[in-house]
C-alpha positions in Angstrom: 134.8 77.9 118.9 134.1 78.2 115.2 135.7 81.3 113.8 135.5 82.8 110.3 136.2 86.1 108.6 135.0 87.8 105.4 134.4 91.2 104.0 130.6 90.9 104.5 128.4 88.8 106.7 124.8 88.3 105.7 122.5 87.2 108.4 119.5 85.4 107.0 119.3 83.4 103.7 115.8 84.0 102.3 115.5 85.9 99.0 116.8 89.2 100.4 119.9 87.5 102.0 120.6 85.4 99.0 120.5 88.4 96.7 122.6 90.4 99.1 125.3 87.7 99.1 125.1 87.4 95.3 125.5 91.2 94.8 128.4 91.5 97.3 130.2 88.7 95.6 129.6 90.2 92.2 131.3 93.4 93.5 134.4 91.4 94.6 133.7 91.0 98.3 134.1 87.8 100.2 130.9 86.8 101.9 129.6 84.6 104.8 126.0 83.8 104.4 124.6 82.5 107.7 121.2 81.2 108.6 119.6 79.5 111.7 117.9 77.1 109.2 119.1 75.6 106.0 120.5 78.2 103.6 117.9 79.1 101.0 115.2 76.9 102.5 113.9 79.1 105.3 112.3 82.6 105.3 109.0 83.7 103.9 109.9 83.9 100.1 109.9 80.2 99.6 106.2 80.0 100.7 105.1 83.0 98.5 102.8 81.7 95.8 101.6 84.8 94.1 103.0 87.7 92.1 105.9 90.2 91.9 105.0 93.8 91.1 107.5 95.4 88.7 107.0 98.1 86.0 108.2 96.2 83.0 105.4 97.6 80.8 104.9 94.4 78.9 101.1 94.2 79.4 100.4 97.9 79.2 102.2 101.2 79.5 103.8 101.5 82.8 106.8 103.2 84.6 108.6 103.1 87.9 107.1 106.6 88.6 103.6 105.2 88.3 104.5 102.2 90.4 106.0 104.5 93.1 102.8 106.7 93.0 100.6 103.6 93.5 102.8 102.3 96.4 103.0 105.6 98.2 99.2 106.1 97.9 98.6 102.6 99.2 100.9 103.3 102.1 98.5 105.7 103.7 101.1 108.5 104.2 103.8 106.5 106.0 106.0 105.4 103.1 109.5 106.8 102.9 109.5 108.1 99.3 113.3 107.7 98.8 113.1 104.0 99.7 110.1 103.4 97.4 111.8 105.1 94.5 115.1 103.2 95.1 113.1 99.9 94.9 110.8 100.5 92.0 113.5 102.1 89.9 115.6 98.9 90.0 112.7 96.5 90.0 112.8 95.7 86.2 116.6 95.2 86.2 116.5 92.8 89.1 113.5 90.8 87.8 115.5 90.3 84.5 118.5 89.3 86.6 116.9 86.5 88.4 115.4 85.3 85.1 119.1 84.5 84.2 119.3 82.3 87.4 116.5 80.1 86.1 113.4 81.9 87.4 111.0 81.3 84.5 108.5 84.1 84.6 105.3 83.3 82.8 105.2 84.6 79.2 102.5 85.4 76.7 102.3 83.8 73.3 104.3 86.6 71.8 107.2 86.1 74.3 106.5 89.1 76.6 106.2 88.7 80.3 102.7 87.9 81.4 101.6 90.6 83.9 98.4 90.8 85.8 96.6 93.4 87.9 96.7 93.2 91.7 94.7 95.3 94.3 96.1 98.8 94.8 98.0 98.9 91.5 96.7 101.0 88.6 98.5 98.9 85.9 98.9 95.2 85.0 102.4 94.9 86.4 102.6 91.8 88.5 104.7 88.9 87.1 104.5 85.3 88.3 105.8 81.8 87.9 103.5 79.0 86.9 100.7 78.1 89.3 101.4 79.2 92.8 105.1 78.7 92.4 106.5 82.2 92.3 108.3 82.1 95.7 109.6 78.6 95.4 111.0 79.2 91.9 112.6 82.5 93.0 114.3 80.9 96.0 115.5 78.0 93.9 117.0 80.3 91.3 118.8 82.3 93.9 120.1 79.2 95.7 121.7 78.0 92.4 123.2 81.5 91.8 124.9 81.5 95.2 125.8 77.8 95.7 128.0 77.8 92.7 130.0 80.8 94.0 133.2 79.8 95.9 133.4 83.3 97.2 130.3 82.8 99.4 130.8 80.6 102.5 127.5 79.2 103.7 126.8 78.4 107.4 123.6 76.6 108.2 122.0 76.1 111.6 123.9 78.9 113.1 122.0 81.5 115.2 123.5 85.0 115.5 122.6 86.5 118.8 124.8 89.6 119.0 126.5 92.1 116.7 130.0 93.3 117.8 131.2 96.9 117.6 134.5 98.7 118.1 134.6 102.4 118.3 130.9 102.5 117.3 131.6 100.6 114.1 130.5 97.0 113.3 133.3 94.5 113.3 131.4 91.2 113.3 128.7 89.0 114.7 128.6 86.2 117.3 126.3 83.4 118.2 126.2 79.6 118.3 126.0 76.5 116.2 122.7 74.7 116.9 124.2 71.4 115.6 127.4 71.3 117.6 126.5 73.7 120.5 129.7 75.7 120.0 130.2 79.4 120.0 130.6 81.0 116.6 132.6 84.2 115.9 132.3 86.0 112.5 134.6 88.9 111.8 133.6 91.4 109.0 133.5 95.1 108.4 130.0 95.0 107.0 127.0 93.0 108.4 123.7 92.8 106.6 120.6 91.9 108.5 118.2 89.9 106.2 116.3 87.9 108.8 112.8 88.7 107.6 109.7 89.5 109.7 108.1 88.6 113.0 104.6 87.2 112.2 105.3 84.0 114.2 104.3 86.0 117.2 100.6 85.6 116.1 98.5 82.5 116.5 97.2 82.7 113.0 100.0 83.5 110.6 101.1 82.6 107.1 104.9 82.6 107.6 107.5 80.0 108.4 108.0 79.2 112.0 111.4 81.0 112.0 110.0 84.4 111.4 110.6 85.4 115.1 111.9 89.0 114.9 115.5 88.1 115.5 116.9 90.8 113.2 115.0 93.6 114.8 116.5 92.8 118.2 120.0 92.4 116.8 119.9 95.8 115.0 118.3 97.7 117.9 120.7 96.3 120.5 123.6 97.3 118.1 122.3 100.9 118.1 120.1 101.1 115.0 116.7 102.7 115.1 113.4 100.9 114.5 110.2 102.5 113.2 106.5 101.8 113.1 106.7 98.4 114.8 103.0 98.4 115.3 102.4 98.1 111.5 101.8 94.4 111.0 99.8 93.5 107.9 97.0 90.9 108.1 96.2 89.0 105.0 92.4 89.4 104.6 91.3 86.1 102.9 93.5 83.5 104.4 91.9 80.0 104.5 89.9 79.3 107.6 87.6 76.3 107.0 87.4 73.4 106.1 90.9 72.2 107.1 93.3 72.4 104.2 96.4 70.3 103.8 99.1 70.8 101.1 98.4 74.4 100.2 99.4 77.8 101.5 96.5 79.3 103.5 96.8 82.6 101.5 96.5 80.8 98.2 93.0 82.2 97.4 94.2 85.7 96.5 95.3 85.2 92.9 92.3 83.1 92.0 90.0 85.8 93.4 91.4 88.5 91.3 91.6 86.3 88.2 88.1 84.9 88.5 86.3 87.5 90.5 85.4 85.2 93.4 82.7 86.7 95.6 83.1 87.5 99.3 79.9 86.8 101.2 78.9 87.3 104.8 77.1 84.8 106.9 73.8 85.9 105.3 75.1 85.1 101.8 75.3 88.8 100.9 78.2 90.6 99.2 79.3 93.3 101.6 82.5 95.0 100.3 80.5 97.7 98.5 79.3 98.9 101.9 82.8 99.7 103.0 84.9 100.6 100.0 82.6 100.7 97.0 83.9 97.4 95.6 81.9 96.4 92.5 80.4 92.9 92.6 82.8 90.4 90.9 85.7 92.8 91.0 88.6 92.8 93.4 89.8 96.4 94.1 90.0 97.1 97.8 93.4 97.0 99.4 94.3 94.4 102.0 93.8 96.7 105.0 90.4 97.7 103.8 89.3 94.1 103.2 90.5 93.0 106.6 88.6 95.7 108.3 85.4 95.0 106.3 85.5 91.2 107.2 85.9 91.9 110.9 83.2 94.5 110.9 80.8 91.9 109.4 81.8 89.4 112.1 81.4 92.1 114.8 77.9 92.8 113.5 77.0 89.1 113.8 77.1 88.5 110.0 80.2 86.4 109.9 80.6 82.9 108.5 80.1 79.9 110.7 83.7 79.8 112.0 84.2 83.6 112.3 85.2 84.9 108.9 83.6 85.3 105.5 82.7 83.0 102.6 84.6 82.9 99.4 82.4 81.8 96.5 83.5 80.6 93.0 80.3 78.7 92.2 79.2 81.2 89.6 82.5 80.6 87.6 82.2 78.2 84.6 83.8 74.9 85.2 86.2 75.2 82.4 87.4 78.6 83.7 87.9 77.0 87.2 90.1 74.3 85.8 92.0 76.7 83.6 92.8 79.0 86.5 93.4 76.5 89.3 95.2 73.8 87.2 96.6 71.1 89.4 95.4 72.9 92.5 91.9 71.6 91.7 93.1 68.0 92.5 94.6 69.1 95.9 91.3 70.8 96.8 89.3 67.7 95.8 91.6 65.6 98.0 90.7 68.0 100.8 87.0 67.5 100.1 86.5 70.9 98.5 84.6 71.1 95.2 84.6 74.7 94.1 81.7 74.0 91.7 79.3 73.6 94.6 81.2 74.4 97.8 82.1 77.8 99.4 85.2 78.0 101.7 85.6 80.2 104.7 88.4 82.8 104.9 89.5 85.2 107.5 92.4 87.6 108.2 95.8 86.1 109.2 99.1 87.8 110.2 101.1 88.0 107.0 103.8 90.6 106.8 105.9 93.0 108.9 105.6 96.5 107.5 107.7 98.5 110.1 111.2 97.7 110.9 114.8 98.9 110.8 115.4 102.4 109.6 117.7 102.6 106.6 118.6 105.0 103.9 118.3 104.4 100.1 121.6 102.5 100.2 120.2 100.2 102.9 122.6 101.6 105.5 121.5 102.1 109.1 122.8 104.8 111.4 125.4 102.4 112.7 128.5 102.3 110.5 129.0 98.9 109.0 125.4 97.7 109.7 122.9 97.4 106.8 119.5 95.7 106.5 117.2 94.6 103.7 114.0 92.7 102.9 111.1 92.4 105.3 113.4 93.6 108.1 113.4 97.2 106.9 110.9 100.0 107.1 110.1 102.4 104.3 108.6 100.7 101.3 105.1 100.0 102.5 104.1 102.7 105.0 100.9 101.6 106.7 99.8 99.1 104.1 101.7 96.8 101.7 100.3 96.4 98.2 100.0 92.9 96.8 103.1 91.9 94.8 105.5 94.4 96.4 107.1 92.0 98.9 109.4 90.0 96.7 110.2 93.1 94.7 111.4 94.7 98.0 113.4 91.6 99.0 115.2 91.2 95.7 116.0 94.9 95.1 117.0 95.8 98.6 119.1 92.7 98.9 121.0 93.7 95.7 121.4 97.3 97.0 122.6 96.2 100.4 125.1 93.8 98.9 126.5 96.4 96.5 126.7 99.0 99.3 128.4 96.6 101.7 131.0 95.6 99.1 131.7 99.2 98.3 132.4 100.1 101.9 134.3 97.0 103.0 137.6 97.6 104.6 140.4 95.7 106.2 140.3 97.5 109.6 137.7 95.1 110.9 140.1 92.2 110.6 142.3 93.8 113.2 139.4 93.4 115.6 139.3 89.6 115.2 140.5 89.2 118.8 137.8 91.4 120.1 135.2 89.4 118.2 136.7 86.2 119.7 136.3 87.7 123.2 132.8 88.8 122.4 131.9 85.3 121.4 133.3 83.9 124.7 131.3 86.5 126.7 128.2 85.8 124.6 128.5 82.1 125.2 128.6 82.7 129.0 125.5 84.9 128.7 123.7 82.3 126.7 124.6 79.6 129.1 123.2 81.6 132.0 120.1 82.4 130.0 119.5 78.7 129.1 120.2 77.5 132.7 119.1 80.2 135.2 119.8 79.5 138.8 116.1 79.9 139.7 113.5 77.5 138.5 110.2 79.2 138.5 108.5 77.5 135.6 108.1 73.8 136.6 105.8 72.1 134.1 106.3 74.7 131.4 108.2 74.4 128.2 109.5 76.8 125.6 106.8 75.6 123.2 103.9 76.1 125.7 105.1 79.6 126.5 105.4 80.3 122.7 101.9 79.2 122.2 100.8 81.3 125.1 102.4 84.4 123.6 100.8 83.7 120.2 97.4 83.5 121.8 97.9 86.8 123.7 99.1 88.6 120.6 96.1 87.4 118.6 93.6 88.1 121.3 94.8 91.5 122.4 97.1 92.9 119.6 95.4 91.6 116.4 94.0 93.6 113.5 91.5 95.5 115.6 92.9 97.2 118.7 91.8 99.2 121.8 93.8 100.8 124.5 92.3 98.5 127.1 93.2 95.4 125.0 96.7 96.7 124.5 97.3 97.2 128.2 96.1 93.7 129.0 98.3 92.4 126.2 101.4 94.2 127.6 100.7 92.8 131.1 100.5 89.3 129.6 103.7 89.7 127.5 105.6 90.8 130.6 104.2 87.8 132.6 105.5 85.4 129.9 108.8 87.3 129.8 109.3 86.5 133.5 108.4 82.9 133.0 110.8 82.6 130.0 113.7 84.1 131.9 113.2 81.5 134.7 112.9 78.5 132.4 115.8 76.2 132.7 116.6 73.8 129.8 118.0 70.3 130.0 121.7 69.9 129.2 122.3 68.6 125.7 125.5 68.0 123.8 124.4 68.5 120.2 121.4 69.5 118.1 119.7 71.5 120.8 116.8 73.0 119.0 115.3 74.0 122.4 118.2 76.4 122.9 117.5 78.2 119.7 113.8 78.1 120.4 114.3 79.8 123.8 116.4 82.6 122.1 113.6 82.9 119.5 111.0 83.1 122.2 112.9 85.9 124.0 113.1 87.8 120.7 109.4 87.2 120.0 108.7 88.7 123.5 110.8 91.7 122.8 109.2 92.6 119.4 105.7 91.8 120.8 106.2 94.4 123.4 107.3 96.9 120.8 104.2 96.2 118.7 102.1 96.9 121.7 103.9 100.0 122.8 103.8 101.4 119.3 100.1 100.6 119.0 99.4 102.4 122.3 101.3 105.5 121.2 99.6 105.6 117.7 96.2 106.9 118.8 94.7 106.9 115.3 93.6 104.4 112.6 95.9 104.2 109.7 96.2 101.4 107.2 96.7 98.0 108.9 96.7 99.6 112.3 93.1 100.0 113.4 92.3 101.5 116.8 88.6 101.0 117.5 88.8 103.7 120.2 90.5 106.2 117.8 88.7 105.8 114.4 90.1 109.0 112.8 93.3 109.3 110.9 95.6 112.1 112.1 96.2 114.9 109.5 100.0 114.6 110.0 101.5 111.2 109.3 104.1 110.5 112.0 106.2 107.5 112.8 106.8 105.7 116.1 110.5 105.5 116.8 112.2 102.8 118.9 115.7 102.9 120.3 117.6 100.6 122.7 119.3 102.6 125.5 122.3 101.9 127.7 120.1 100.6 130.4 118.9 97.8 128.1 115.4 99.4 127.7 113.5 100.4 124.7 112.3 104.0 124.4 109.4 104.8 122.2 108.4 108.2 120.9 106.7 110.0 118.0 109.0 111.2 115.2 108.3 113.3 112.1 111.7 112.6 110.7 111.7 110.3 107.7 115.4 109.8 106.9 118.5 108.3 108.3 121.9 110.1 108.2 124.2 108.7 105.6 127.6 108.0 107.3 129.4 106.7 104.2 
């Protein structure tokens, strides 16, 4: 068994996890940063190519209060104001912090930060790095800032599968090493969940393959509450056709709002004005509005050839195209796309998890010693995330979580090291039984085939446009796949057993998929990114769906008007 101890364990090493580890170490805490992939190379941030919304005020007059107002308005009534305020207030500070780590935000000729407008924002407040390199540069800077710190122990290719409690307080986490196939026991008084989202459950998604909802399951099984799990954002103009290699499928967004690229239906007509009054050549509708408009056009038989919409830059002068796209023009040409004369097809794609773990403004959950940050939490975005707010959320909530964890660290957890050891032994036995069940009911099936089956089901029945009938069919299919997954026996391997990690991931994907469906069934309204075709109206009172894991190992789902979480500090 691999055994380690520290003041703080951070599970997940994307931008939020890296920042949490940095902040906890800055406050004097010892840290274990653990990831099921390579530390600093997984997660969603590294793929992000666009902008970061922050009220620096370099381009025009701005303030955190205005940023908060825009965010809350865009969240369609479901934002938690205290979470929004906590994030936007510290946004400028944290953006300047990561600049010290070598994240070179674009600057104007007079040395100010270059800030641009993004849909849903009322000010030019979005900073960026170079051409389509914001996420990669941010991740690289944070990697450098943590890798040089001897106070942060980094564990790669280790999957955490259970959090350990004693007297209702967190005392550590257990799991296994994918490389050596050994149990792993981590003792700590504070555990931060920074595992990102769950969009890998969908057939069309823009995330890395490890966004499988692990953190939601970990937190819920430890006693934390989840909220609004049905709120999954679909990016409206993700690339659809022709096939594109070497670029992120959501790369079109910044160019559209820089150049005013036109969205056309299958009849070569602009259509956004019909739904949200968008002026030709402008880009003002929020993501949930654009997603709905594209699907309505497809539903009416006015979609593009492959079931989306056309994105057209042909009216843009050639010099403006080259100035905006830079080296991307060459990659597009290599893919046979000439924007001077070709349109491309775009369509919605699962992009971001808006709901998640319920936390207070210090990133604490209702379970003492358990915190969460980044895409794993609920509160910032409500029912619709504004462009540019994702990395802001990751960086700021990561810093807050790290600071809070360091402040509340204590030595009592170290006395529970023996209990964490025993929990790791028990968890290894459970995992072994899960990987090699006694019944073999799935001959000819693989983890990968079942994963693809789930992704198809989620896209077909639980996508951007939902009905009660579709959701019921989707839930039946999810439970069918759950049964098959439980009976799937894996081959014995000594080391580097990716299929064992993938089966745990699949099980987590099935759990969170069920929660998405059950939340969507309960929310009989249309609000933001959750569209019920059989309930078009938005309810007057904005309520949350509340998910808890009970002693019988079942999830209960109910309506809740409560916005906060008790602070147990």
